[in-house]
C-alpha positions in Angstrom: 140.6 104.1 14.4 139.8 100.3 14.6 143.1 99.5 15.5 143.2 101.4 18.8 139.5 99.9 19.5 141.2 97.1 18.8 144.5 97.4 21.6 141.8 98.8 24.2 139.5 95.2 23.7 142.6 93.5 23.9 143.7 94.9 27.4 140.2 95.1 28.6 140.3 90.8 28.0 143.8 91.0 29.3 142.4 92.8 32.6 139.7 90.6 33.3 141.3 87.6 32.8 143.8 88.7 35.8 140.4 89.9 37.7 138.0 86.4 36.9 140.5 83.3 35.6 143.7 83.7 37.1 143.3 83.8 40.5 141.6 80.2 40.4 144.3 78.7 38.2 147.3 78.4 39.6 149.8 78.6 36.5 147.9 81.4 34.6 147.8 83.1 38.9 152.0 82.7 38.5 152.4 84.1 35.1 150.1 87.1 36.1 152.3 87.5 39.6 155.4 87.3 37.9 155.1 89.3 34.7 151.6 91.6 34.6 151.0 93.1 37.8 153.8 95.0 38.0 152.6 97.0 34.9 148.6 96.1 35.9 149.6 98.1 39.5 150.1 101.0 37.7 146.7 101.2 36.4 145.2 99.7 39.6 146.3 97.9 42.6 143.1 96.0 42.5 143.4 94.5 39.1 145.8 91.8 41.1 144.7 91.5 44.8 142.3 88.8 44.4 145.8 86.8 42.7 147.7 88.0 45.8 145.2 86.6 48.0 144.6 83.5 46.0 148.6 83.0 46.1 148.6 83.6 50.1 150.0 87.5 50.1 153.3 85.9 48.8 155.7 88.4 47.4 156.3 89.0 43.6 
């Protein structure tokens, strides 16, 4: 049970960084757009929307 809660917590932190920190940090934003947004879009396209706007809507 603790393992599941830990994984949910890590996923939450990962998504929170994607939504709050990454849009204003170019290096982090580029990493998320290249590696993570394809997976995060399966959950919700809103997670990476701010990063895409900050990047000028350029394709991944």
